[in-house]
C-alpha positions in Angstrom: 0.0 0.0 0.0 1.4 3.4 -1.0 -0.4 5.5 1.7 2.0 7.0 4.2 0.6 10.1 5.8 3.9 10.8 7.6 6.2 10.7 4.5 3.9 11.9 1.7 0.7 13.5 3.2 -0.3 15.3 0.0 -0.2 12.1 -2.1 -1.9 10.1 0.6 -4.8 12.6 1.1 -5.1 12.9 -2.7 -5.6 9.1 -3.0 -8.1 9.0 -0.1 -10.1 12.0 -1.5 -10.1 10.5 -5.0 -11.6 7.3 -3.6 -14.2 9.2 -1.6 -15.1 11.5 -4.5 -15.5 8.4 -6.8 -17.6 6.6 -4.3 -19.9 9.6 -3.9 -20.4 9.9 -7.6 -20.9 6.2 -8.0 -23.6 6.1 -5.3 -25.4 9.1 -6.7 -25.3 7.5 -10.2 -26.6 4.2 -9.0 -29.6 5.3 -6.9 -32.5 6.9 -8.6 -33.8 9.1 -5.8 -33.5 12.5 -7.5 -35.0 11.8 -10.9 -31.8 12.5 -12.8 -31.9 11.5 -16.4 -30.3 8.3 -17.5 -27.5 10.2 -19.2 -26.5 12.1 -16.1 -26.7 8.9 -14.0 -24.5 7.1 -16.5 -22.0 10.1 -16.4 -21.9 9.9 -12.6 -21.2 6.2 -12.7 -18.5 6.4 -15.3 -16.8 9.4 -13.6 -17.1 7.7 -10.2 -15.5 4.5 -11.5 -12.7 6.5 -13.1 -11.9 8.4 -9.9 -12.1 5.3 -7.8 -10.0 3.4 -10.2 -7.3 6.0 -10.3 -7.3 6.2 -6.5 -7.0 2.4 -6.3 -4.2 2.5 -8.9 -2.3 5.2 -7.0 -2.9 3.6 -3.6 -2.0 0.0 -4.4 -0.3 -0.4 -7.8 1.7 2.8 -8.3 5.4 2.3 -7.9 6.6 5.9 -7.8 7.4 8.6 -10.3 5.0 11.2 -11.5 1.3 11.3 -11.1 -1.4 13.7 -12.3 -3.5 15.7 -9.8 -7.0 16.2 -11.1 -8.6 19.1 -9.4 -11.8 18.2 -11.1 -11.9 15.2 -8.9 -12.8 17.5 -6.0 -14.9 20.1 -7.9 -17.0 17.7 -10.0 -18.4 15.7 -7.0 -19.5 18.9 -5.3 -21.3 20.0 -8.4 -23.0 16.6 -8.8 -24.1 16.5 -5.2 -25.6 20.1 -5.5 -27.3 19.0 -8.7 -28.6 15.9 -7.0 -30.3 17.8 -4.1 -31.5 20.6 -6.4 -33.3 18.2 -8.7 -34.7 16.2 -5.8 -36.1 19.4 -4.2 -37.5 20.6 -7.6 -39.1 17.2 -8.0 -40.8 17.5 -4.5 -42.0 21.1 -5.2 -43.7 20.1 -8.5 -47.3 19.3 -7.9 -48.5 15.9 -8.9 -50.4 15.9 -12.3 -54.2 16.0 -11.9 -56.3 13.4 -13.7 -58.0 14.8 -16.7 -61.8 15.2 -16.4 -64.1 13.7 -19.0 -64.9 16.1 -21.8 -68.3 17.8 -21.5 -70.9 16.7 -24.0 -72.1 19.1 -26.7 -74.6 21.5 -25.3 -78.2 20.9 -26.2 -80.2 23.6 -28.0 -81.3 26.3 -25.7 -85.0 26.1 -24.8 -87.1 28.7 -26.6 -89.5 30.9 -24.6 -93.2 29.9 -24.8 -94.9 31.1 -27.8 -91.7 31.9 -29.7 -91.3 30.3 -33.1 -88.8 27.5 -33.3 -85.7 28.3 -35.5 -86.3 27.2 -39.1 -83.7 26.2 -41.5 -82.8 28.7 -44.2 -84.9 28.5 -47.4 -83.4 26.8 -50.4 -82.2 29.2 -53.1 -84.6 29.6 -56.1 -83.5 28.2 -59.4 -83.9 30.3 -62.4 -83.7 28.9 -65.9 
């Protein structure tokens, strides 16, 4: 194991935080509690696996030399967590759709007052030859 907080604290904390960030993104991508789209959930899972994989590589396989510090590994999980809670609160605030009412039937002809003549159809046009 390459974690030695006494000799290389920056490297050791980077590996631990990479693993935590990857785990957080992986969990948020796997659960479907916030209503994120399938694309965002897939992105969370892929990025989480990438961060966790790099953390495992640095912590257990890496033999020394140079390594790349991805600052996005710390910014991206914060943005994903904020998006997770924002979409879940937006989903709770949206009212449930109301069932549609049956359409009203066509109205009947209005009753005519007593003694009033009933409406008659228009007369046919006269034919002239």
